[in-house]
N, C-alpha and C positions, 0 to 999 in steps of 0.2 A: 393544160386546160385553160381556156380563155376566161376572162372575167365575166363574159356574158353568160357562161354556162353555170355560174355559181348562183343559186337561188337567193333571192332577197331575204335577209334576216328579219324576223318579226321585230316590231318596235315594243313588244310587250314589256321587257324589263325597264325600258326608258320611260314608259308612261307613268308608273307609280313614282319614279324619281322626279319627273317633271311636276306631278301633282304635289309631291312633298315640298318642293321648292316654292310652288305657288302658295301652298297652305302656310308655309313659314313666313313668306313675304306678307300675306294678308293678315296673319295673326300679329306680327310685329308692328305692322302699320296701324292696325286697330289699337294695339297697346299704346303706341306712341300718341295716337289721337286721344285716348282716354287720359293719359298723363297730362297732355296739353290742355284738355278741358278743365282738369282739376287745377292746373297751374293758373289758368285764366281766372278762375273763381278766387283762388287764394290771393293772386296779385291784385284783383279788384278790391278785396277786403283790406289788404295791406295798404293800398293807396289811400283809402279813406282815413287811415290813421297815420298817413305820411311815412310809411315804412316800405321797405322792399319786401318781396315775397319771402326771401331768405330770412331776413330779420324777424318777420312776422312768425314764421315757423319756429325759429330759435326761441323766441319768447314763449310760444305755446308749449314747447317741450321743456323749457327751463322751469316753468311754473308747475310742472307735474310732480306728483309725489311718487317717485320711482321706487322707493323702498316698499311702500304698501302695494304698489302695482306688482312688483316681483313676488311679494308674499301672497298675492292673489293668483297670479298666473301659473306659478310653479305647481301648487297643489291641483289646480284645475287641469293642467296638462297631464299629470299623473292619473287623475280621475278619468279624464277622457280616454286615455290609453286603456285602462282597465275595462271601462264600459264597452269600448269599441271591440276589444279582444273578446269579451264575453259574448257579444252579439254574433261575432264571426264564428266563434266556437260552437254556439248553439245551432247555427244554420248548417255548418259543415257536419255536425253530428247527425242532424236530421236527414240530410240528403247524400252524404258522402262516406263518412267514417264514424259509425256509432260508438266505436271504442276510443275515439280521440279524447285525450285528457286536456283540460283547460290549461294546465301548466305547460303542455307541449305547444300550445298555440302562442303563448306569450312571447317567446323569443323570435318566432317567425313573424308574428304581426309587428313586433317592435322593429325588426330589421327592415321590414317593408317601408317604414318611415324614412330610413336612410335612402333607399332606392327612389322613393317618391320625390326626393330633392332633384333628381335627374329627370325622371319620367314616371308619372303616376301609373301608366300601363305596365311598365317593367316591374314595378313594385308588386303587382299581383302575381308575378311569376314565382316569387319566393314561396308563397302558400301552395301554388300549383305543384312546384317541384317537391315540396315536403310531402304533400298528399300522394303524389305518384311514387315517391321513393319508399315511404313508410307504410302506406295503406293501399298501394296499388290502385289508386283512384285515377282514371283517365283524365287528361288535361281538360277535355271538353266538359266533363262532369263537374270538375272543380270550378271551371269558368261559369257554369250554369248557376251555381250557388252565389258566385260573386255578382252575377247579373241580377239575381233576385234581390240580393242585399242592396244593390244600387237603386233598384226601382222603389223599394220600401223606404230608403233614405229620402228619395225625392218626395214621396207621399207624406213622409213624416214632416218634412219642411213645409209642405203645402197645408197639412192639417193644423200644425201649430200656428202658422201664419193666419189661417182662416179663423182660428179661435181668437187670436189677437185682434184681427180686423173686426170680428163680431163684438168683442168686448170694448174696443177702443176705436170705434168707427170714426168718431169726430176727429181723432188725431190723424187718421189716414186722410180724411177730407182736407184737413188743414195743411197736410204735406203735399197735396195734389195741386201745386202751383205751376211747376215746370211741365209735368206730365199728368194726365188723368189717372193717377195711381190707383184710386179707389175703383174705377171702372175696369182697369186692366186686371187688378187682382181678383175682382169678383168674376170676371170672365174666365180667368185661369182656373179658379176654384170650381166653377160649374163644369168646365171641360174635363177636369181631372175626376170629379165625382161621377160624371156620366160615363167615363171610360172604364172605371174599375169594375163595375158589374159585367160589362161586356168582356173585359179581360178574363174574369173568372169563368163566364159561360163558354168562351171560346176554348180555353185550355181544359175545360171539362168535356168538350166535344158536343155541347148543346147548341153551339152557334157556328155557322159556316163550317159544318163538319167535313165538307169536301176539300177544304183548304188544308194542305198538308204542312204548312209552315210550322204548326205546333209540334210536329214530329221531329223537328231538328234536335240533335243531341244536346246542343248548348242551351236548350230550353226545357230540359228534363225536370228541373226544379219546379217550374211553373206547372207542369203536368202533375207533379206529385203533391204540391202544397195545398192543403185545405185552407179555407178562409181563416181559421183560427191561427194558422202559422203567421199570416200577415199581421194579425193583431198582436201576437206575441213579440214579433220582431220590432214592431212599433214601440211596444212597452219596453223592450230591452234597450232600444236606442234613445228613448225619451229623456233619460237623465242627462245625457250629453247636451241635448238642445236646450232644455230648461236651465241647465247649469251655465250654458253659454249666454243665455239671456241675462241671468243674474250677474255673471262675471263682466260682460260687456257694459251693463248698466253701471256697475260699481267702478269699473275701470275708467269709463268716461267721466265720472264724477271726480276721479283722481287727476284727470286732465282738465278739470274745471269746465266741463261741458255738461250742461243740465239736460239730460234726456230721460224721460220717464220709463218705468218698467213696461208700461202698456205699449208705448211706441216701439220699444225694443222687441217685445213679443210679436208685434204685428210685422215689423220690418226685417228683423235679423234673419229669419228663415229665408226670406226672399233674397236678401243679400248673399246668404250662403249658396242659394241656387245660382246667382250671378257669378259667384266665385268658381262654380263648376265649369263655366265656359272655358274653352281651350285657349286662354290668353295668358301669356306670361305675367307673373306677379299678381295674378287674380285681378287684372285691370278692370274687368267688368264690375266686380264688387266695389272697386275704388271709386268709379264714377257714380255708382248707385248710392253710395253713402252721401255724396254731395247733393244728389238729386233729392233724396229723402229728407236730408237735414240741411236745407240751403242756408239756414242762418249760421251754420258752422262750417264754412268751406274747408277749414283745417282738419276736419274729421276724416278726410281722405288720407292724409298723412298718418293720422292715428291708426286707421285700419291697416295701413301698410306695416306699421310697427307691430301691431297685434299679430298679423299673419306671419311676419318674419320670425318673431319670437316663437310663435306656436310651432311652426314647422321645424325650426332649428332645435328647440327643446325636445320635440318628439324624436328628432334624429339623434339627439344625445341619449335619450332613453334606448333607442335602437343600438347605439354604440355600447351601452352597458350590457345589453343582451347579446351582442355580436359573437363573442366566443362560443356561447352555447348554441346560437343559431347556426354557426359554421359547423359545429359537431352534428347538429340535427340534419343539416342539408348535405354535408359532404363526407362525414366520417362513416365509413362502411361498417365500423364496429358498433355504432350506436344502435341499441335495440329498438325495436318498434314499440310505440306507445301502447299501453294497455288501458283497459277501460277503468272508469271511476264513476261513482254514482252521480247522477245529474242533480 
């Protein structure tokens, strides 16, 4: 058979691969640009004191109280894990597995922190696998709960930031030197507030009822959830955000950076939103720190230390739970979880 008789092969498999490479190049380029912008600010501040950027940062970290910082960060990391696992457990019980025990969620949620060091999306697979194996929950249904959790987390950050901006608006205006932060935040808050009632009406079938998008399996949690569920998830997640505001405010004081609780309440949720951008090392948050607190250019390096410790210590928690997580996920003799009172 001649070559001419062989039909052309589709380029389908190559297209996602090319897109993946383009995406990686763009994200790493953007990350490098973020680090360079932070370096420029640090170098300029160092030059004023006739220091190199390296010496400037070494002095900054040398003057920190590391003992108190560790005594602050370790309990908060454990607290964050417990609150995070509890919120995840509640949502899964509501929409996927009513008999799921909280103690069964702990090892799986902890092991996901290890996987998130490599890929945040892969980390979600641990919970999906557990629910499929022990509770016969289809993957799309478990993913639906995770999508709802992600949406409420975004709204939680916006809500607390809005409260912070309302209470400490003068601090936001004072920080709006490089960018009109006050106007940007107010615009985002208005857009988010306008969308939420439309979201509820759409998934209740009262709006755009002819659009079948809502019928997708991965959106089943949105179709099932009453408004009170959104409120409860916000309340379940709130201790982590409020705890983060307190911890970051105290941690900055241990690094001799004077930032008020009000400024942290207004800005930290927005910084966490920037950290969700698909950039390595949370580079979006790194730049935003220096934009929001221009008088402290070294604060970007502080944020990198905070983030690195947090993800590594959470991974350490995952290592402690790993033997049990492996039994839950892969041991065929492990019995299915039974119910417990809520």
